[in-house]
C-alpha positions as CSV (number, residue, x, y, z in Angstrom):
1,M,-11.1,-23.6,21.1
2,S,-14.3,-25.1,19.5
3,G,-15.4,-28.7,19.7
4,G,-17.2,-30.8,17.1
5,P,-19.5,-29.3,14.5
6,G,-19.8,-25.7,15.8
7,I,-19.7,-26.7,19.5
8,P,-17.8,-24.3,21.8
9,R,-15.8,-26.1,24.5
10,D,-13.9,-23.5,26.5
11,D,-16.2,-20.6,26.9
12,L,-19.1,-20.9,29.4
13,D,-21.2,-18.1,27.9
14,A,-20.8,-19.5,24.4
15,I,-21.7,-23.0,25.6
16,A,-24.9,-21.6,27.3
17,A,-25.9,-19.8,24.1
18,D,-25.2,-22.9,22.0
19,L,-27.1,-25.4,24.2
20,W,-30.2,-23.2,24.2
21,A,-29.9,-22.8,20.5
22,R,-29.7,-26.6,20.1
23,L,-32.8,-27.0,22.3
24,V,-34.7,-24.5,20.2
25,R,-33.6,-26.4,17.0
26,G,-34.6,-29.7,18.7
27,K,-38.2,-28.4,19.1
28,A,-38.4,-27.3,15.5
29,D,-36.5,-30.1,13.7
30,R,-37.9,-33.6,13.9
31,K,-34.6,-35.0,12.6
32,S,-32.7,-33.3,15.5
33,P,-31.5,-35.8,18.2
34,F,-32.8,-33.2,20.7
35,H,-36.3,-33.6,19.4
36,T,-37.1,-36.7,21.4
37,P,-35.3,-36.7,24.8
38,V,-35.7,-39.2,27.6
39,V,-37.9,-37.7,30.4
40,G,-37.8,-39.2,33.9
41,T,-40.1,-38.6,36.9
42,A,-39.3,-38.7,40.6
43,D,-40.4,-42.4,40.8
44,G,-37.6,-43.4,38.4
45,D,-39.9,-44.0,35.5
46,L,-38.5,-43.1,32.1
47,R,-40.0,-42.5,28.7
48,V,-39.1,-40.8,25.4
49,M,-41.2,-37.6,24.8
50,V,-41.4,-35.1,22.0
51,L,-40.0,-31.7,22.8
52,R,-42.8,-29.3,21.9
53,Q,-41.7,-25.9,23.1
54,V,-38.6,-24.2,24.4
55,D,-38.7,-20.9,26.2
56,A,-35.2,-19.7,27.2
57,K,-36.5,-16.6,29.0
58,A,-38.8,-18.7,31.2
59,H,-36.1,-21.4,31.4
60,S,-38.8,-24.0,30.4
61,L,-39.4,-26.9,28.1
62,R,-42.9,-28.1,27.2
63,F,-44.1,-31.6,26.4
64,H,-47.6,-33.0,25.7
65,T,-49.1,-35.9,27.6
66,D,-52.4,-37.7,28.3
67,A,-53.9,-36.2,31.4
68,R,-54.8,-39.7,32.6
69,S,-51.3,-41.1,32.4
70,P,-49.4,-42.3,35.5
71,K,-46.7,-39.6,35.1
72,V,-49.3,-36.8,35.5
73,A,-50.3,-38.2,38.9
74,Q,-46.7,-38.7,39.8
75,I,-45.8,-35.1,38.9
76,G,-48.8,-33.9,40.9
77,T,-47.3,-35.7,44.0
78,D,-43.6,-34.9,43.3
79,G,-42.7,-32.4,40.6
80,R,-39.1,-33.3,40.1
81,V,-38.3,-34.1,36.5
82,H,-35.1,-35.1,34.8
83,I,-34.5,-34.8,31.0
84,L,-31.7,-36.4,29.1
85,F,-30.7,-35.2,25.6
86,Y,-27.9,-36.9,23.6
87,D,-26.6,-36.1,20.1
88,A,-24.3,-39.0,19.1
89,G,-23.1,-37.1,16.0
90,A,-22.1,-34.1,18.0
91,K,-21.0,-36.2,21.0
92,L,-23.0,-33.9,23.2
93,Q,-25.0,-34.8,26.3
94,L,-27.3,-32.6,28.3
95,R,-28.7,-33.7,31.6
96,C,-31.4,-31.3,32.7
97,S,-33.5,-31.2,35.8
98,G,-36.3,-29.0,37.1
99,T,-39.8,-28.8,38.3
100,G,-42.7,-30.1,36.3
101,T,-46.2,-28.7,36.3
102,I,-49.2,-30.1,34.5
103,A,-51.6,-27.8,32.6
104,A,-54.7,-29.7,31.6
105,T,-56.8,-26.6,31.4
106,G,-56.1,-22.9,31.0
107,P,-54.3,-20.8,28.4
108,V,-51.1,-22.9,28.2
109,A,-53.0,-26.1,27.5
110,D,-55.5,-24.4,25.3
111,A,-52.8,-22.8,23.1
112,A,-50.9,-26.1,22.9
113,W,-54.0,-28.0,21.9
114,S,-55.0,-25.4,19.3
115,A,-51.5,-25.6,17.8
116,S,-51.6,-29.4,17.5
117,P,-52.7,-31.0,14.2
118,A,-55.3,-33.7,14.1
119,T,-52.6,-36.3,13.4
120,S,-51.1,-35.5,16.8
121,R,-54.4,-35.3,18.6
122,R,-55.5,-38.8,17.6
123,C,-53.8,-40.6,20.5
124,Y,-56.0,-38.6,22.9
125,L,-59.1,-40.2,21.5
126,A,-58.4,-43.4,23.3
127,P,-61.2,-44.2,25.6
128,I,-59.0,-46.0,28.2
129,A,-56.1,-44.4,30.0
130,P,-52.5,-45.2,29.0
131,S,-50.9,-48.0,31.0
132,A,-54.2,-49.8,31.6
133,A,-54.0,-53.6,31.1
134,A,-55.2,-55.0,27.8
135,A,-56.4,-58.5,26.9
136,A,-54.8,-58.4,23.5
137,P,-52.4,-56.2,21.4
138,T,-54.1,-52.9,20.8
139,S,-53.5,-49.2,19.9
140,G,-56.2,-48.3,22.4
141,L,-57.9,-46.2,19.7
142,P,-61.6,-46.5,18.8
143,A,-62.2,-48.7,15.8
144,D,-63.3,-45.6,13.8
145,Y,-59.7,-44.2,14.0
146,E,-57.8,-47.4,13.3
147,G,-55.9,-46.8,10.1
148,R,-57.0,-43.2,9.6
149,F,-56.5,-39.8,11.2
150,P,-59.5,-37.9,12.6
151,T,-60.6,-34.6,11.1
152,L,-59.8,-31.6,13.2
153,A,-63.5,-31.5,14.3
154,E,-63.4,-35.1,15.2
155,S,-60.2,-34.7,17.2
156,E,-61.8,-32.2,19.5
157,A,-63.3,-35.2,21.4
158,G,-59.8,-35.8,22.8
159,R,-59.3,-32.4,24.4
160,P,-60.4,-33.5,27.9
161,N,-57.6,-36.1,27.8
162,F,-54.9,-33.7,26.8
163,A,-52.4,-31.9,29.0
164,A,-49.2,-29.9,28.7
165,L,-46.2,-30.8,30.9
166,V,-44.1,-27.7,31.5
167,V,-40.7,-28.2,33.1
168,T,-38.9,-25.2,34.5
169,L,-35.2,-26.0,34.5
170,D,-32.9,-25.2,37.4
171,R,-29.9,-27.3,36.4
172,I,-28.2,-28.3,33.2
173,D,-25.2,-30.6,33.2
174,W,-23.4,-30.2,29.8
175,L,-20.9,-32.8,28.6
176,Y,-18.9,-32.8,25.4
177,L,-17.0,-36.0,24.5
178,A,-13.8,-35.6,22.5
179,H,-10.9,-37.9,21.9
180,D,-8.5,-35.1,22.8
181,G,-10.1,-34.4,26.1
182,H,-13.8,-34.2,27.3
183,R,-15.3,-31.0,28.6
184,R,-18.0,-30.7,31.3
185,A,-19.9,-27.7,32.7
186,L,-22.7,-27.2,35.1
187,F,-25.3,-24.4,34.8
188,T,-27.5,-23.8,37.9
189,R,-30.4,-21.3,38.2
190,S,-31.4,-19.1,41.1
191,G,-34.4,-16.9,40.2
192,D,-33.7,-15.5,36.7
193,Q,-30.0,-15.8,37.0
194,W,-27.8,-18.8,35.8
195,A,-24.4,-19.5,37.4
196,A,-21.9,-21.6,35.5
197,G,-18.8,-23.5,36.4
198,W,-16.6,-26.3,35.2
199,L,-16.7,-30.0,36.3
200,I,-14.3,-32.8,35.8
201,P,-15.8,-34.9,33.0
């Protein structure tokens, strides 16, 4: 039996294929509910982040962040990361957890930066780190970039402040909400293998 729009509900292999397909779509489609999940660090802090890359073979998700942000320091101390995806239309929730690593230099960060347009790079031009106290409402951006996007060349000044957050997943809790009976499954990873089983919703 299938669930809401194209959602399998009684076949673990089909559910696994569907959830990864939805994550891939979430990365590519800005209108997808999976495009902006809630990401939590081990200290209990939560924030909405944009899903930038999905690699099913590596079991990983990638996000972008300011290298000076508090979450970068937190992940350096304790790499546990939790990610919540929810699609209200499909009535589908994914609670994912894994280990986060920060790539501020090297090929992962360089490739992510190179693929980012100047419009996305603008926030990394802020001279002061995120979460610093401010005396008045402010974007944190230099006056030159208030109200306009930098050129690609101008945006390069933000590269030292840019980092990629890569989360390697080891657990996915899948929940489908249905008026005729919810379904819940748990996927756990050991090495390159995923095990799956049912849970009471």
